[in-house]
N, C-alpha and C positions, 0 to 999 in steps of 0.2 A: 793386249787381248786381240784375238783374231776377230775379223768382222762378223763371222757366224756367231762367235761367243757373245759379242755385243748385241747382235740381233736377238739371240735367245733371251738375254737379260732384259731386253726392252719389253718383253711380255710381262715382266714382274712389276714394273714401276709405272706410275702414271701421274695424272694431274693432281696437284695439291695446291691450294691457295692459301693466303695469309689469313686471314683473319676471319671474322664471322662465318663462313663455311669453307675453309680451305680443304682440299681433298687430295688423297693419295689413292691411286688405283692399285688394286691387288689382282690376284690370280682369278681368272674367270674359269668356269667349269669346263669350257671346251678348249682350253689352251693346248697348243701343240706339245707333245711329249718327246721331242727329239733328244738324242744324246748330243752333248756338247763335244765339239772336236777336241778342245783342250783338256777337259777334265773327265769326259765320259759320264757326266752327271745329267740327269734329267732336270728340267726346271719348268715351271716353278715347283716348290715343295709345299705340300698341303698342310693345314693344321692336322693335329692328330685326332683320332676318334673321340667322340664325346665322352667326358669324364663320368665316372660313377658317382655314388653318393658322397664319396670322400673327396671329390673335387681334385683329383690328381695328387693329393698330399703325399701318398706313398707309391706313386708310379715310379718304378725303378728305372734308372738310366743305365749307364755303363758300370761295369765292375771297377771299383777303385783300383784293384790290384792288376788290372789289365796293363800289359806292356805297351805303352803308347809312345815310346821313345822317338820313333820316326815321324809320327804325326803331331807330336806335342807342339802347341803354340807357346804356352807358358806353363810353368809348374805352379800348382796350387800349394804354396807354402803356408798360407794363412787361412783362417776360417772366418766366416762372416760374424760369428758370435764372439770372436776374441775381444777381450778388453784388457787382459793382464799380461799378454806376451810382450816381449821386447818391442816387436814391430807395432803392436796395438797401443803401447804406452807412449810411443814417440809422437812429437808434434808433427802436424801434417798440413795439408793445403788449406784447411778451414777449421782446424781444431788445435788446441794446445796440448802440451805433454800431459800425460795421465788424465786424459779427458773423460775416461770411463764410458766412452761411446763405443757401440759396436761398429763394425765396418759398414753395415747397412745404414746406420744413423750418420756415419761420416759421409757416405755417398749423398745423403739428403743435405747435409751441411755444405758439401762442396758445390752442389748445384745451386743452393740458395746463395752462396757467396759470390758467384760469378757476376762481375760488374756489368752494368748496362753501358754500352758505348754506341756511338752513331754507326748505322749500317752503311755498307758501300753504296746502297741505292740512293743515299742522300736525304731521305725523309723519315725513315723508321729507325728503331733502335734494335740492336742485337746484343749478344753477350760476348764477353772476353774470356777465353779459356785460360785457365791457370794450370801449369804442369808441375810435377815434382822437381823439375830441373830449373825452376825459376823463370820459365818462359811464359810470356803472355801473348796470345794470338786471338784475333777476332774469330768469331764463330765460322766454321766451315759452311759452305753452301751445300745443303742436303734437302731431300724431300722429307715429309713429315715423320714417317715411321723410321726412316734412317736416322733422324736426329736422336730419337729415344734410344735406339740400339747403339749408336755411336757412343753416347755418353756412358751407358752401362758397360759396354765392352772395354772402353778406354779405362775407366776407373778400376774394373776388376783386373785388367792386365797390369796396370801400373802397380797395384798393391798385391799382386800374386794371389788372387782370390779365385776359388773355383767358380766356373760359370759355364752354362750351356743353354741353348735353345733347342727345343725338340720340334721336329717336323716329320712328315711322312711322304713317301713316294706315292705314285698313283696306284701301286700294287699293295700299299699298306706297310712297307718296310719303314721302320722308325729310323730317322737320321738325326744325329746330334751334332750341332755346330757349337763348339766350345773350346775350352782351354786344352782339351785333348786332341783337337783337330776336327775334321769332319768325318764322322765314323758311324757305323751301325754296330749292333751287338756282335757281329762276326768279324769286324775289322774296318780298315779304311774304306770309305764309301767311294765306289767307282774309281775314277782316276783323280780324286781330289788330292791336293798337294801333300807331300810329306814335309810339313812345315819344319819339323825338327832337323832335317838334314838338308833341305833345299835352301833355307834362308838363315841369315846370321842373327845372333842374339848378342848384343853388346852390353847387356844389363850389368855385368860385373865390372865394367870400367869404373875407375875411381872418379870422384868429382874433378880432380885436377886433370885427368885425362880427357873427359868429355867436354870440360870447359875449354881446354886447349884446342881440341879439334872434334867437333861433333861428327860421329860416323855417318856417312852418306851412302844410301843404296840407290844408285842411279836407275836401276830397273824399277824399283818401287815407285820412284818419282814419276814414272810414265804411266802407272796403272790408273785406269779410269773405272768409275762405277758404270754398271750396265744400265741402259735405258735412259735416253735423254742426254742433254748437255751436262758435262761435268767440268766446270771451270771455277776455280777458287780465287776470289778477289784478294785474299791475303797474300797470294803468290802470283799476281799478275796473270791470272787466268790459267795457271797450271792445273793439272787434274788433282783429284783427291789424294792420290798416292803421294804427291809432293807434300801435302799437309801432314799426312800420317808419318812420313819420314822425319818430319821436324819434331814430332811429339813422342816418338818411341825410340828408345835405344834398342829394344827388341824388335827387329824388323819383321819377324814372323807375325807379330800382331798387326802390322800394317797390311801385309798381304791377306791375312785372315779377315780383317775388317772389310776390305774391299769385297771379298768373296761373300761374307755373311750378309752385308747390306745389299748385294746384288741378287741374292737368292731368297731372302726373307723379306716380308712386308707386314703391313698392319693386320692382315688376317692372322699372322703368326703371333702378333702382340695380343690380339683379342683371344687367342687360344689359351685356355686355362692351364695347359701344360707349362706355360711360360710366365703367366701373370695370374693374379687372382683379384676378384671383385672386392671392393673396399667400401666400408660405410662412409658416408659423406663427412662426418665429424672428424675422421682420422686423416683426411687428406693432408699431405705435406710435400715439400720440395722433393723432386725426383720421381714422384708418382706420375701417372699419365692419364689422359682422358682419351678414350678411343671412341670415335663416332662410327656407327655402322647403319647404313640405310638400305642395304640389300644383303642377301644371304652370301653371295660371293661377288667380288668386284670392288667398286670404289668405296673408300673409307677415309678417315682422317684421324691423325694422332697429334695431340699437344702434350708437351712436357710441362708439368707443374714447376714453376720457377720459384715463386715465393708464396707463402701463406701468412698473412698478417692479421692478428686479432684487432678488431676495430671497436670493441666494446659491445656490451649487451649480448654476448655470445655469438656475435657475427664475425665473419671472416672476409678478407679481401684476398682473392686468389689471382695471381698474375701468372701467365703461361708464356711459353715460347713455342713457335711452330716453324717447321720447314715447309717447303712447297715444291711442286713440280710444275714448270721448270724449277730446278733447284735454286734455293736462295739461302742466305744466312738465316739462322734462327731469329725469328721476328718477335719482338715483345708484343704481347696482347694484354691490354689493360684489364683491370679488374672487371669493368663493365663489359668489355668485349668477351673476356673469358667466361663471365657468367652466362652469356647467351649460349655458349657451348654446353656448359654443365647442366643447363636447364632445358636443353633440347630433347625432343623425343628420340633423336638419333643416339643419344647417350644412354640407350637401353631403357627409355621411358615407356609409358603406356601407349597403347594404340598399335596400329598395323601399318605397314608400308603399302605401296601400290600393288604389290603382289599378294597381299593378304598375310604376310608374315609378321609376327609380333616383334616389335623392336626389342623387347626384353630378351628375346631368344637369339638375337643376331650378334651378340658379343660386345655391344657397346657399353660405355660407362667408365667411371673412374677405377683405375687398376694400379696395383703395385707389383713391381718385379718380384718373382719368386727368388729365393736364395738357394744356391746349390750346396747341399750338405752330404756328408758321408753318413748314410743311414743303413746300418746293417751290411756295410761293405759295398754299397752301391751309391754312385752319385745320384742324388735325388733332388728334384726341384720342389721345395716346400716353402715354409715361411719362418720368420724369426720367432723365437720364444716370446710370448706376450702379445703377438699379433693375432692370435686366435680370436680375440675379442672384437677385432675390426674386420674380420673376414666374412664374406657372404658367399655361400655355396652357389656355384654357377647354375644350378637348377632351381634355386629359390627365386623364381621369376617375379613373385609379388614384391619382394624386398628390392630386387633389382629395378623394377619398374617404378618404385616409389622414390628412387634417389633424385631424379630431376626436380620433383616437387620439394624435397627436403633442401636441395641446394638453392631453390628459389627463396626459402626462408633463411637459410644459413648465410648466404653470400651477401656482401654489403649492400645496403640500401643507400642510394645517392639521390640527390635532388633531381626532379624532372628535367631541369635545365641542363644538368650535367649529363643525364641519360641522352637527351636530345643531341647534345654536342658530340658525345661518343658515337651515337648511331650515324650521324652525318659524316663523322670521320671514317667510320667503317664503310659507308657507301662510297666515299671518295677514294678510299684505299682500294676497294674492289675495282672502281673505274680505272685507277692508275695501273693496276695489274692488267686489266683488259686492253689498255692502250699499248701494252707491250706484247700481250698474248691474247688477241681477240677471240680465239676459239675456246677460251677457258670456260667450261661449264660450271666449275666450282666457284669462280669469281662471280659469274652471273647469278648463281644461286645465293651466294653470300650477300650480294647487293640487295637482292629481293627480300631475303630474310630480314635484313636491317630495315628496309622500307616497311615491311609488315609490322615490325616492332615499333617503328616510328609512327605509323598510322594509329596503332592501339594506344600508345603513350599520349599522343597529341589529342586524340578523341576524348580520352577520359580526364585529361588534365586541363586542356584549354578549349575543348569543344571544337577543335579544328577538323574539318572534313578531309577525306582522302583527296578529293578533287582540289581543294585548296592547297594541300601539301604537295601534290603533284605539280601544280602550277608554280609553287615556290621552289621545289627541289629537283624535279625531274629534268633530265637533259635528253636531247635527241639521241645521244649514244645509248641511253638506256633502252630505247625502243629498237634501235638497230641491232644491239647486242642483247636481245631479249633472252630470258631464261629458257633453256631447253630441257626436255625430259631426257635424263642421262641414258637410260637403257634403250631409248628409241631414237637416238641421235648420234650419227657417226662423227659429227663435229667434235663431240666430247672426247674422242680418242686422239685428237689432233693437238699435240703439245708444241709443235714447232712453228706456229704462226709468229709473226714479228710486228714490231712497231711500224715498219714500212707498209705492211699489209693492212694494219689498222687505218693508216692514212688513205689507202686506196679504198677501203670499205666506206669510210666516212665521205670520201669524195663522190662515190656512187650515190650515197644518201643525199648529199647536197645537190647533185644533178637531178635526182628525182624530185626533190623539194622545189627546185627552180622550175622544172617543167610543169609541176602542178600549179605553182603560182602564176606562171605565164598563161595557163588555161583558166585561171580564176577559180581553181578548186583546191582542195586539200586532200592528200592521200598519205597514209602511214608509210614510213620507209620499209623497204624490203628487209626482213630479218636476215642477218648473216648466219646462214646455216646451209646445209646441203638441201638443194631443191631437186626437182625432177631432172634438171640438167646439171646437177652438181653445183659447182661454184663458178659457172661459166660467166655470169654477169660481172663478177669482180675481176676475173682474169681479163675480160674484154676492157673493163675500165682501166686496168693496169696498162694494157696495150695503148689505149687512147692517151694516157698520161705519159707515155714513153717510159713506163716503169715495168715492162713485161718481165724483166729479169728478177724483179723484187717479189713477184707473186709465186708462191710455192704451191705445188700440187698437194692434195690431201695425202697424208701418210698415217699409217696405223702405228702411232708412237707408244701405244700401250695395248694390252689385250682388249679386243673390241668385238664382242659377240654381235653387236649391231652393225657391223661393217657393211652388210648388204642391204640396209634399209633403203627404200626407194626415195624417201624424203624425211628429213628430220621433223621432230614434233616440238612445237612451242609449248612450254609448260603452262598450265592454267593458273596464271598469276593475277591477283587483283591489282589493276592499274587503270588509271583514267585513259580512255582512248586518246590516241595521239592528237587528233584534230580538235579535241576539246581543250587542249592546252593552248595557251597564247602563242607559244613558239611554233605550234603546229598549224596555226592559221585560223583557229576558232576559239570561242570562249572569251571572257573578259578577264583582263588582268586586274585583280582586286585583292584587297586585304581589309582588315577591320577598320581602317581609317580612310579608305577611298570614298568619295572622290575628293582628293586634296592636291590637285595638280598645279595650283597657283598660290601666290601669297594671299590673294583675296579669299581663297578657299581653304586656308590653313586650318587644321583641326587642333583644338586645344588638347594638350597632352599633360597628364599628371605624372608625378614622380613614380618611379618604379621601372620594372622591366616589361617591355612590350615585344612579344615574339611574333614570328610568322609574318613579318612585313616583307614587301617586295617592290623592287624597281623593275618595271617592264620597259619595252621599247617605247621611246619618246615620252617617258614618264618622269615626273619629279614629285617627290612627296614633301609637302609643307606642313609644319606644325607651329603652334603658338604657345607661349607661356606667359602667365601674368607676373610671375616672380623670376628672379635671376636663377638660371639653372646651368649645370654642366651636363651636356648630353654626349652620349657615346654610341656609335654603331659598331657592331661586330658582324663579320661576314667572311666569306671565302674570297680572298683577292684573286685566287686562281680561277674561280668561277666567274668573276666579274668585279672590276675595280670601281668601288663606290666612293663618293666623296661627300663632304659635309660643309655647309656654310651657315653662318649666323648673321642676323640682321637686328638692328635696334628698332625702337618703336616707330621711327620715321621711315624705316625701310632701307636705311643705309647698311651696307655690308660691313661688319665689324670683325669677322674672323672666318677663316677657312681652314679646312684640314684635308689635304690632298696627298696623303702618304701612299706607300706601296705595300703596306702590311695588311693585316686582316682586321684592322679597326681604325676608326677616325674619331676625334673628340674636339668639341668646341665649347666655349662658354657663351651663353645667350643672356643678354641683359633683360631686366624686368620689362614686360610689355613687348618683348621682341618675338621674332620668328626664326625658324631655321629650316633649311631644306636639305633633303637627301637626294642625290642624283648620281647617274652613272658617268664615269669618265669616258669621253668619246663614244657615248651611246651604250656603254656597258649596262648589263642587266644582272639581277640576282637578288636572292633573299637576304634579309638582314634582321638582326635583333637590336632594338633601341632601348638604351638605359638612360633614364632621366634622374638626375640627383639634385 
């Protein structure tokens, strides 16, 4: 692609993060509408006009009889409703012969069947793609909306099913991206490719032929997605085109997929011309959850991976999500996924900061429409029998009621497991920020998890917010405070790096040291655009000899707020920095303090004791009248804690000094034990006494 082409596409895609609120940016209302040098197409493309009372069910697309030979990507030889044709009766990727399943049900079965494997990042899980040619590949690295579109396009093309997504130009011309190519009612759209004549289709090769020599398209292998970095870990950092060349005999599909994912985004997925609203009870693999918190701009998409009944009418829903900067599809646990389904951003009740009702922004659980021949026109509708699970896009009361229903429907887990999951979400957001410190989505995701942790701990254990912040807040949470997206240009900056994170934290450490030298405490400067932009961090990089590592701000996604004088910190409930122990004020305490010596050891009963903490120069001592096995669990990455046991005379009888997230010792009757930090480490822990 030419540089101008890539720059145009960068308007379309933006920040998306993993887990508890990962975000993808969409088209803003004031995007530039320039013609692309290569294809003569404007971008981005808008959702279509609002549907009528029939919710787009009979909105006609292209005439089936249209001669699309030159633009054709693949031929629709099968229909989504087929169950008895030769192709439909054959065994497939996730179904046996004569399964009786429609192709839409087979799509759900395929997504559900994808195995979880370790991600390239070394700490999360992703999925392994299975192909009709017996290949198994780890998930591609995509942003969140791209992941959902990639899976659907891939499946439809492999099985020669009709498929299209509808969009519109700024002047209202309807544009169809699908198996017929990129077209309007009058013909090929602008200078979009003539896929049928420009690229090769090797689909008719016999198994013996493609097994002997898989056809390679060298040009396809160089094709990159627009907007942001496109490196695929499955192929040593090669672009997405390399991945597509490996999974398609029909190379036209590879070129089309790059183009469709570069021009369409989560606003088009929220558009009822392409998906429809679903009742919560009907959710299944292959569906998607779209989050929308503003009328145009940033959003988030998750693909439903598994839906497991867990008794008493409850479900456990596991999702996968991409991100920007792009990453492999990341597994989101049932607890993490539930936080998305129950969010107001999922079309729930209430209004956003602009006074717009969430239920009218297009968020919520959705299912792909299926393309059928209706009266001689390709029409995006739904499967027979799905009428009972459809919600009209203008039925705002039912749409707004869905998050509350998901709160009831999705699995209930123990408070301890919820706390563990929330802390994992917080740490996952931090991990993302250590690589991309400008990420507003990860900052928001972290704070949403903290808000849930506050509520859970208050109602379950009576723990205050201040106590939780002393246990679990880190300096980096204050340095990388949540920003108001629409009022902060930092949120449009997707190209920050781990080296920049180190520079940012070095500046915070210097500020902390200067305050300590003066005998005071001051909160660190939030990393965002100030009146002088990002000058202080650029200067710190210079001081550190890392000037080349500091990058200037860039508009990596559509950024209506590009001209703001100074970013805005979001109004988040958090204990002031200097009231935390690490900030230089407040007392380090938990339910058993003061117990800093053997003489002050606190008697401990059997059971689980949460929200405990080791602070600077601190040791926690406990006593037991009967022999006990005691175990502490904590985050080793946050602080390496150790455990020692003593008999009644005070002699040390056991130690546990591992490098994992737990330590365990046996304490004799009448003995004591202590919890302490290795080399002065600090951190929170949970104590289990058996």
